[in-house]
C-alpha positions as CSV (number, residue, x, y, z in Angstrom):
1,M,-6.7,14.3,20.7
2,N,-4.5,16.6,18.7
3,V,-2.6,15.8,15.4
4,G,0.7,15.3,17.1
5,E,-0.8,12.7,19.5
6,L,-2.4,10.9,16.6
7,E,1.0,10.8,14.8
8,R,2.7,9.4,17.9
9,A,0.0,6.7,18.2
10,L,0.4,5.7,14.6
11,F,4.1,5.4,15.1
12,E,3.5,3.1,18.0
13,A,1.6,0.8,15.6
14,F,4.1,1.3,12.7
15,P,7.5,2.3,14.2
16,A,9.6,4.8,12.3
17,R,12.6,2.5,12.7
18,D,10.9,0.1,10.3
19,A,10.8,2.7,7.5
20,E,13.4,2.8,4.7
21,P,16.0,5.6,5.2
22,W,14.8,7.3,2.0
23,D,11.2,7.3,3.1
24,R,9.2,10.3,4.4
25,V,6.8,9.1,7.1
26,G,4.8,10.9,9.8
27,L,3.4,14.4,9.7
28,S,4.4,16.2,6.5
29,V,1.9,19.1,6.6
30,G,-0.1,20.6,9.4
31,D,-0.2,21.9,12.9
32,P,0.7,19.2,15.5
33,D,-1.3,21.1,18.1
34,A,-4.6,21.2,16.1
35,E,-7.4,19.2,17.5
36,V,-8.5,16.2,15.4
37,A,-12.0,16.8,14.1
38,G,-12.1,13.9,11.7
39,V,-9.7,11.5,9.8
40,A,-9.8,10.4,6.2
41,C,-7.7,7.4,5.2
42,A,-6.5,7.2,1.6
43,L,-3.8,5.4,-0.3
44,D,-2.4,8.6,-1.8
45,A,-2.2,12.2,-0.8
46,T,-3.7,14.1,-3.7
47,V,-5.8,17.2,-4.1
48,A,-8.7,14.9,-4.9
49,S,-8.3,13.0,-1.6
50,L,-8.0,16.4,0.2
51,D,-11.3,17.5,-1.4
52,E,-12.9,14.3,-0.2
53,A,-11.5,14.6,3.3
54,V,-12.8,18.1,3.7
55,R,-16.2,17.0,2.3
56,R,-16.4,14.4,5.0
57,G,-15.5,16.9,7.7
58,A,-12.0,15.6,8.3
59,N,-9.0,17.9,9.1
60,V,-6.5,15.0,9.0
61,L,-5.6,12.9,5.9
62,V,-3.8,9.7,6.9
63,T,-2.2,8.1,3.8
64,H,0.0,5.1,3.0
65,H,2.1,6.9,0.3
66,P,3.8,10.1,1.3
67,V,3.0,13.4,-0.4
68,Y,6.4,13.3,-1.9
69,L,9.8,11.5,-1.6
70,S,11.7,14.4,-3.1
71,A,10.4,17.8,-2.2
72,P,9.2,20.0,-5.1
73,D,11.0,23.4,-5.7
74,R,7.9,25.3,-4.5
75,F,4.4,24.8,-3.2
76,C,1.8,26.4,-5.5
77,P,-1.6,25.8,-7.0
78,A,-2.0,23.0,-9.6
79,A,-0.3,23.6,-12.9
80,P,0.9,21.3,-15.7
81,G,4.4,22.5,-15.3
82,R,4.7,21.5,-11.6
83,P,4.5,18.1,-9.8
84,S,1.1,17.3,-8.3
85,S,2.7,17.1,-4.8
86,S,3.3,20.9,-5.1
87,A,-0.5,21.6,-5.2
88,T,-1.3,18.9,-2.6
89,V,0.9,20.6,0.0
90,F,-0.3,24.0,-1.0
91,E,-4.0,23.0,-0.6
92,A,-3.5,21.1,2.6
93,A,-1.9,24.1,4.2
94,R,-4.5,26.5,2.8
95,R,-7.4,24.4,4.1
96,G,-5.8,23.5,7.4
97,V,-5.7,19.7,6.7
98,G,-2.8,17.8,8.3
99,I,-1.2,14.9,6.3
100,I,0.3,11.9,8.1
101,S,1.8,9.1,6.1
102,M,2.7,5.5,7.2
103,H,4.6,4.0,4.2
104,T,7.4,1.4,4.4
105,N,7.0,1.2,8.1
106,L,3.4,0.0,7.5
107,D,4.7,-2.3,4.7
108,R,6.8,-4.1,7.3
109,S,3.9,-4.5,9.8
110,C,2.3,-7.9,10.7
111,A,-1.0,-6.3,9.8
112,A,0.2,-5.8,6.2
113,R,1.8,-9.2,6.1
114,T,-1.4,-11.0,7.0
115,L,-4.1,-8.9,5.3
116,L,-3.1,-9.3,1.6
117,P,-3.0,-13.2,1.6
118,R,-6.2,-13.3,3.8
119,L,-8.1,-11.6,1.0
120,M,-7.4,-14.7,-1.0
121,G,-8.1,-17.1,1.8
122,L,-4.5,-17.7,2.6
123,T,-2.3,-17.4,5.7
124,A,1.2,-15.9,5.8
125,G,3.2,-17.6,8.5
126,T,6.3,-15.4,8.1
127,S,7.5,-12.3,6.2
128,L,9.5,-12.6,3.0
129,E,12.2,-10.4,4.3
130,W,12.9,-12.4,7.4
131,A,11.5,-15.8,6.5
132,E,13.4,-17.6,9.3
133,E,12.2,-15.2,12.0
134,P,8.3,-15.3,12.1
135,E,8.1,-12.8,15.0
136,R,10.1,-10.2,13.2
137,T,8.4,-7.5,11.2
138,G,9.4,-7.5,7.5
139,I,8.3,-6.9,3.9
140,G,5.9,-9.4,2.3
141,G,4.5,-12.7,3.4
142,I,5.0,-16.3,2.5
143,C,2.0,-18.7,2.3
144,E,1.6,-22.4,1.7
145,T,-1.4,-23.7,-0.3
146,D,-2.8,-26.9,-1.9
147,P,-1.4,-27.1,-5.4
148,I,-3.0,-24.7,-7.9
149,T,-2.0,-23.5,-11.3
150,V,-0.6,-20.1,-12.1
151,K,-3.8,-19.4,-14.1
152,E,-6.0,-20.3,-11.1
153,L,-3.8,-18.1,-8.8
154,A,-4.1,-15.1,-11.2
155,L,-7.8,-15.5,-11.5
156,R,-8.3,-15.7,-7.7
157,A,-6.0,-12.7,-7.2
158,Q,-7.8,-10.4,-9.7
159,E,-11.1,-11.3,-8.2
160,A,-10.0,-10.7,-4.7
161,F,-8.4,-7.3,-5.6
162,A,-11.0,-6.2,-8.2
163,T,-8.4,-5.6,-10.9
164,C,-7.0,-7.0,-14.1
165,A,-4.1,-9.3,-13.4
166,Q,-1.0,-9.8,-15.6
167,A,0.7,-13.1,-15.2
168,W,4.3,-14.2,-16.1
169,G,5.0,-18.0,-16.2
170,R,3.3,-21.0,-17.6
171,P,-0.4,-21.0,-17.0
172,D,-0.4,-24.7,-16.1
173,A,2.6,-24.5,-13.7
174,L,1.7,-25.7,-10.3
175,V,2.1,-23.4,-7.3
176,R,2.5,-24.5,-3.7
177,R,4.4,-21.7,-2.0
178,I,3.4,-18.1,-2.7
179,A,5.0,-14.8,-1.7
180,F,3.0,-11.6,-1.4
181,V,4.5,-8.2,-1.7
182,G,2.5,-5.0,-1.7
183,G,3.3,-2.2,-4.2
184,S,6.5,-2.7,-6.2
185,L,8.3,-6.0,-6.0
186,G,11.8,-4.5,-6.6
187,D,14.5,-6.8,-5.6
188,F,12.3,-9.0,-3.4
189,G,11.9,-11.5,-6.2
190,E,15.4,-12.8,-5.4
191,L,14.3,-13.5,-1.8
192,A,11.2,-15.3,-3.1
193,L,13.4,-17.6,-5.2
194,E,15.8,-18.1,-2.3
195,H,13.0,-19.2,0.0
196,G,11.6,-21.7,-2.5
197,C,8.5,-19.8,-3.6
198,D,6.8,-20.9,-6.8
199,A,5.0,-17.6,-7.4
200,V,4.8,-14.1,-6.2
201,V,1.7,-11.8,-6.1
202,T,2.6,-8.2,-6.2
203,G,1.6,-4.8,-7.6
204,E,4.2,-4.0,-10.3
205,L,7.5,-5.0,-11.7
206,G,9.5,-4.0,-14.8
207,Y,9.5,-6.1,-17.9
208,H,13.1,-7.5,-17.8
209,R,12.9,-8.4,-14.1
210,A,9.5,-10.1,-14.6
211,Q,10.9,-12.0,-17.6
212,D,14.0,-13.1,-15.7
213,L,12.1,-14.3,-12.7
214,A,9.7,-16.3,-14.8
215,L,12.5,-17.9,-16.8
216,R,14.1,-18.9,-13.4
217,G,11.0,-20.6,-12.2
218,L,9.2,-17.9,-10.2
219,S,5.8,-17.0,-11.7
220,V,4.8,-13.4,-11.2
221,V,1.2,-12.1,-10.9
222,L,0.9,-8.3,-11.2
223,L,-2.2,-6.6,-9.9
224,G,-1.3,-2.9,-10.1
225,H,0.5,-0.9,-7.4
226,D,-2.6,0.9,-6.3
227,R,-5.0,-2.1,-6.4
228,I,-2.9,-4.4,-4.2
229,E,-2.3,-1.6,-1.6
230,Q,-5.8,-0.1,-1.3
231,P,-6.6,-2.6,1.5
232,F,-3.9,-0.9,3.6
233,C,-6.4,1.9,4.1
234,R,-8.4,-0.4,6.4
235,I,-5.2,-1.0,8.4
236,L,-4.8,2.8,8.7
237,A,-8.4,3.2,9.8
238,D,-8.2,0.5,12.4
239,A,-4.9,2.0,13.8
240,T,-6.6,5.4,13.9
241,A,-9.5,4.0,15.9
242,H,-7.1,2.2,18.2
243,A,-5.4,5.5,18.8
244,G,-8.7,6.9,20.2
245,V,-10.5,8.6,17.3
246,A,-14.2,7.8,17.3
247,Q,-15.3,5.4,14.6
248,D,-17.9,7.8,13.2
249,R,-15.1,10.3,12.6
250,I,-13.0,7.9,10.5
251,H,-13.6,7.6,6.8
252,I,-11.9,5.5,4.1
253,I,-11.6,7.1,0.7
254,S,-12.2,4.8,-2.2
255,L,-9.5,4.2,-4.7
256,P,-10.0,6.5,-7.8
257,Q,-10.2,5.1,-11.3
258,Q,-6.6,6.0,-12.3
259,W,-6.0,3.5,-15.1
260,W,-8.1,1.1,-17.1
261,A,-7.9,-1.8,-19.6
262,P,-9.7,-1.6,-22.9
263,S,-10.2,-5.4,-22.9
264,Q,-12.5,-4.9,-19.9
265,G,-14.8,-2.4,-21.5
266,G,-12.9,0.7,-20.6
267,H,-12.4,0.1,-16.8
268,A,-9.8,-1.9,-14.9
């Protein structure tokens, strides 16, 4: 299998039409005709993830997040005065590593919808984006649960995703309908309210939006953009295997320690 064939197979799993217009999905760096020697799956395309891919004998890095959304002015070695994406593209080209990204098209997949709630023992019956059309792909998932408090929900979430949760809303408020959204919640809190959700579990949200949603009755549990989406690497690895790459040539790169909380002894 060559890189171009792998890209096409991944697009069959996560159609490009499901990606946002501003997104950059698919092959961003590399030779489509190069044979796939090995694949490393990572959340982010960074020089560190490239190093790890090469160390594991992979010449393709499959990521969730694209290398960049806006292209840097030039592609050069790492330097404080340039964006990190500049060095990532430079090193990928220099080392002959292809980079394929499946971003908002993966976010809308049924695999993403079901995986995040499943890690907490819940089942998403429909997406948040298209709550009345269960068969349609869409952002997020909606789950029903026996009544639990916001505090219990936050504790379960931080254990399931190995992180430090930040919760908005009364700790003793009861939750029966939960929305899940990977990454950044953005405007999807409005849909969660519209569909009668009591809480939303997501990666990140700005202060004023979180405050507003909580005051309107939607509790918000924030886990960190990276922490909630790291499980997507398993989805990418499974899709790569389904495309025909041998399991022993597929590797998942662990999430690096990018941030930490002093209250937890120095590590989030």
